C-alpha positions in Angstrom: 62.4 15.4 148.4 66.2 15.9 148.7 68.9 15.6 146.1 72.6 15.6 147.0 71.8 16.9 150.5 69.6 19.8 149.2 65.9 20.1 149.1 64.4 20.1 145.6 61.6 22.6 145.1 58.5 20.8 144.1 57.0 21.4 140.6 53.6 23.0 141.0 50.8 22.6 138.5 47.5 24.4 138.4 44.9 22.4 136.5 41.9 24.0 134.7 39.3 21.3 134.1 35.7 21.4 132.9 34.3 19.2 135.6 34.9 18.3 139.3 37.0 15.3 139.9 35.6 11.8 139.3 32.7 12.9 137.1 33.9 13.4 133.5 35.1 10.2 131.7 37.4 12.3 129.6 39.1 13.9 132.6 39.3 10.6 134.5 41.1 8.8 131.7 43.2 11.7 130.4 44.8 13.0 133.6 43.0 12.1 136.9 44.4 8.6 137.2 48.0 10.1 137.1 47.5 12.4 140.0 48.6 10.1 142.8 51.8 9.3 140.7 52.5 13.0 140.3 52.2 13.8 144.0 54.5 10.9 144.8 57.1 12.4 142.5 57.3 15.9 144.0 54.7 17.6 141.8 52.1 19.6 143.7 48.7 19.8 142.1 45.8 22.2 142.4 42.6 21.5 140.4 39.9 24.1 139.5 36.8 22.9 137.7 34.7 25.3 135.6 31.5 23.8 136.8 30.4 22.6 140.2 28.9 19.1 140.5 25.3 20.4 140.3 26.2 22.4 137.2 27.8 19.5 135.5 24.7 17.4 136.1 22.3 20.0 134.7 24.4 20.7 131.7 23.6 17.4 130.1 19.8 17.7 130.4 17.3 19.1 128.0 16.0 22.6 128.7 16.9 24.2 132.1 18.3 27.2 130.3 18.1 29.5 133.3 19.9 27.1 135.6 22.6 26.4 132.9 23.2 30.1 132.4 23.5 30.6 136.2 26.1 27.8 136.5 28.1 28.9 133.5 28.2 32.5 134.8 29.5 31.1 138.1 32.2 29.2 136.1 33.4 32.4 134.4 33.6 34.2 137.8 35.6 31.2 139.1 38.0 31.5 136.2 38.6 35.2 136.9 39.5 34.2 140.4 41.8 31.5 139.1 43.9 34.2 137.4 44.9 35.7 140.7 46.0 32.3 142.1 48.5 31.3 139.4 51.5 33.3 140.5 53.2 30.5 142.5 52.6 27.8 139.9 55.2 26.5 137.4 52.7 25.2 134.9 49.0 25.6 134.0 47.5 22.4 132.6 44.4 23.0 130.5 42.1 20.1 129.5 40.2 21.0 126.4 39.5 24.7 127.3 39.5 27.0 130.2 35.9 28.0 129.5 33.3 26.3 127.3 32.0 29.4 125.6 33.5 32.4 123.9 37.1 33.2 122.7 40.2 31.9 124.6 40.5 35.1 126.8 41.7 33.2 129.8 44.3 31.2 127.9 45.6 34.5 126.3 46.0 36.2 129.7 47.7 33.1 131.2 50.2 32.8 128.3 50.7 36.5 127.3 50.1 38.5 130.5 51.0 36.1 133.3 53.7 34.4 131.2 52.8 30.9 132.5 53.7 27.7 130.7 50.6 26.1 129.4 50.3 22.4 129.0 47.3 22.0 126.7 45.6 18.6 126.5 42.8 17.4 124.2 41.5 14.0 123.1 39.0 14.8 120.3 38.9 16.8 117.1 37.4 19.7 119.1 38.2 22.3 116.4 35.5 20.8 114.2 32.1 22.3 114.8 29.7 19.8 116.4 26.3 20.3 118.0 25.4 18.8 121.4 21.8 17.6 121.5 21.5 19.0 125.0 22.9 22.5 124.3 22.0 23.4 120.8 21.4 27.1 121.7 25.0 27.4 123.0 26.5 26.3 119.6 26.6 29.8 118.4 28.5 30.9 121.5 31.2 28.3 121.0 34.6 29.3 119.5 35.9 26.3 117.7 38.9 28.4 116.3 40.2 28.7 119.9 41.9 25.3 119.7 44.5 26.4 117.2 45.2 29.6 119.1 45.7 27.8 122.4 48.0 25.4 120.7 50.1 28.3 119.4 50.3 29.9 122.9 51.1 26.8 124.8 54.5 25.6 126.1 53.6 22.1 125.2 50.6 20.3 123.7 49.5 16.8 124.8 47.1 14.9 122.5 45.6 11.5 122.4 46.5 10.3 118.9 48.6 11.1 115.8 45.7 12.6 113.9 45.3 15.2 116.6 49.1 15.6 116.7 49.1 16.5 113.0 46.7 19.3 113.7 48.6 20.6 116.8 52.0 20.5 115.1 50.8 23.0 112.5 50.6 25.5 115.4 53.2 24.3 117.8 56.3 22.0 117.3 56.3 20.8 120.9 53.5 18.2 120.8 53.5 14.9 122.7 51.1 12.0 122.0 49.9 10.6 125.3 47.2 8.0 124.6 44.1 7.7 126.7 44.7 4.8 129.0 43.2 2.6 131.7 44.4 1.6 135.2 45.0 -2.1 134.7 46.0 -2.6 138.4 43.0 -1.2 140.3 40.0 -0.8 138.0 40.4 -2.6 134.6 42.0 -5.5 136.4 39.9 -8.6 135.6 39.6 -10.8 132.6 36.5 -12.1 130.9 35.9 -15.8 131.1 35.2 -16.5 127.5 34.0 -20.1 128.3 31.3 -19.0 130.7 27.7 -18.5 129.7 25.9 -17.6 126.5 28.0 -15.3 124.4 27.3 -11.5 124.5 28.3 -8.8 122.0 28.4 -5.3 123.5 28.8 -1.6 122.9 29.3 1.2 125.3 28.9 5.0 124.8 26.6 7.9 125.1 23.1 8.0 123.6 24.2 10.7 121.3 26.9 8.5 119.7 24.6 5.6 119.2 24.4 6.5 115.5 27.6 4.6 115.0 25.6 1.4 115.8 23.8 1.9 112.4 27.0 0.5 110.8 26.5 -2.9 112.4 22.9 -3.1 113.5 21.7 -4.9 110.3 24.5 -7.5 110.8 23.6 -8.1 114.4 19.9 -8.5 113.5 20.9 -11.0 110.8 23.2 -12.9 113.1 20.5 -13.3 115.7 18.5 -15.3 113.2 21.1 -18.1 113.3 23.1 -17.6 116.5 22.1 -17.5 120.2 23.7 -14.4 121.7 22.7 -11.3 123.6 23.5 -7.8 122.4 24.2 -5.4 125.3 24.3 -1.6 125.3 25.8 0.4 128.2 24.8 4.0 127.9 23.2 6.9 129.6 19.8 6.2 127.9 18.2 3.1 126.6 18.0 3.1 122.8 15.5 0.2 122.9 17.0 -1.6 119.9 14.6 -4.0 118.2 16.7 -7.2 118.5 15.6 -10.7 119.5 18.0 -10.8 122.5 18.8 -7.4 123.8 19.8 -5.9 127.2 20.4 -2.4 128.4 22.6 -1.5 131.3 22.6 2.1 132.5 26.1 3.5 132.7 27.4 3.9 136.2 30.9 5.2 137.0 31.2 3.0 140.1 30.5 -0.2 138.2 31.7 0.6 134.6 34.4 -2.1 134.5 32.2 -4.8 136.1 29.4 -4.0 133.7 31.7 -4.3 130.7 32.5 -7.9 131.8 29.0 -8.9 130.7 30.5 -8.7 127.1 32.4 -11.4 125.5 33.0 -9.4 122.3 33.3 -5.6 122.2 32.4 -3.4 119.3 33.7 0.0 118.1 32.2 0.9 114.8 33.0 4.4 113.4 32.2 6.4 110.3 35.2 7.4 108.2 35.0 11.2 108.9 37.1 13.8 110.4 35.4 13.7 113.8 35.9 10.0 114.1 39.5 10.2 113.1 40.1 12.3 116.1 38.8 9.7 118.6 41.3 7.9 120.7 40.0 4.4 120.5 39.0 4.3 124.2 36.2 1.8 123.8 38.6 -0.7 122.2 41.1 0.0 125.0 38.6 -0.7 127.7 37.3 -3.9 126.0 40.8 -5.2 125.4 42.0 -4.5 129.0 39.3 -6.8 130.2 40.3 -9.7 127.9 37.8 -9.3 125.2 38.1 -9.9 121.5 37.4 -6.5 120.0 36.0 -5.7 116.6 36.5 -2.2 115.2 36.2 -0.1 112.0 39.4 0.8 110.3 39.2 4.5 111.2 41.9 6.6 112.9 43.7 5.1 115.8 41.6 1.9 115.8 43.9 0.1 113.4 46.9 0.9 115.7 45.2 -0.4 118.8 43.7 -3.5 117.4 46.1 -5.9 115.5 43.8 -7.6 113.0 43.5 -11.3 113.5 45.8 -11.2 116.6 43.9 -9.5 119.4 40.8 -8.6 117.5 39.5 -7.8 114.1 39.4 -4.6 111.9 36.4 -4.8 109.7 35.5 -2.8 106.6 31.9 -3.3 105.4 29.0 -5.5 106.4 30.4 -8.7 105.0 33.6 -8.5 107.1 31.6 -7.6 110.2 29.4 -10.6 109.8 32.2 -13.0 109.0 34.4 -12.0 111.9 31.6 -11.8 114.5 30.4 -15.2 113.4 33.9 -16.6 113.8 34.1 -15.3 117.4 30.6 -16.4 118.3 31.4 -19.9 117.2 34.8 -20.2 118.9 35.2 -19.5 122.6 38.8 -20.7 122.6 39.7 -18.2 119.8 38.0 -15.4 121.8 40.0 -16.4 124.9 43.3 -16.4 123.1 42.6 -13.0 121.4 41.5 -11.6 124.8 44.7 -12.6 126.5 46.8 -11.0 123.7 44.6 -7.9 123.9 45.1 -7.6 127.6 48.9 -7.9 127.1 49.0 -5.1 124.6 47.0 -2.8 126.8 49.3 -3.5 129.8 52.4 -2.7 127.6 51.1 0.3 125.7 47.8 1.7 127.0 47.9 1.5 130.7 48.7 4.0 133.5 51.8 2.1 134.4 53.1 2.1 130.8 52.5 5.8 130.2 52.9 7.5 133.6 56.5 8.7 132.9 55.4 10.1 129.6 52.7 12.1 131.4 55.1 13.3 134.1 57.6 14.5 131.5 55.1 17.0 130.3 56.1 19.1 133.3 59.8 19.6 132.6 
């Protein structure tokens, strides 16, 4: 690129990520979909994942302790090698953490010894201790206090919502809220036909987060006594819910947007706790981008994404959940209007196109 007859030196960014490209949903929707835009705008990118693809796959299985240990050790060796490659890079972008276990040694070396500008990005309340059902033994090797330290050492912190911003700003004044977004041009680019077929209510997530469905399951069961609709779950494992009309779709990265189009109404129930306040409302964003009326709990960013009664409903308690879902089940035209308004809001505020300049400006 040239400016006033002179070549402009490209900005160079070294990205430390947990997973290889195209695998982790968090990575894909936090930064991966911006990469083509960055390259087009004179920003050179190098990405180093902690785990190889095989390691990432085995990490989220039960047992396999020896193989997990082997892949994690390989990741630490890779991170040591990364330290010797950072010299020519202007920024080091770290998504969540440089390494999944132990104190933030790599981040400290990058900031204090190598004097590199760290852009630190996270999209959950990852400073709150939480146990993975697949890796309970590793819980004691986690260092949840590292999040505050990395915030303090960073040049700039990027977070997914204002709750996370409040935490980060206690450690670093230079915090930017970059919402988790979808690509409305190439992936989430179709609208649900609310007039077609029997209505379906749906939820997507991981099996470990299915506990949120306890909030609305009794309502769904009661509604199926009087209304003909299917309840659909998209996840990594079938919860086999005891409902009259129930369908499970195994989550698949290659078909995730198409699979969501089986829903007419999307649900995002949450408990009102600190972990839930840290969530970035991504389920709601996905549903709304595809023209669905979306029904959510009034927790955290949900109430900012969904405008109650305009592009969805914000429900507090079983009575409201039942009342609003019943309205939507009975009125395809209302679902259609809400879905159109939902799509418009996502395009304007929660799309790659709407936020790409915000993301690019992290590296200035």
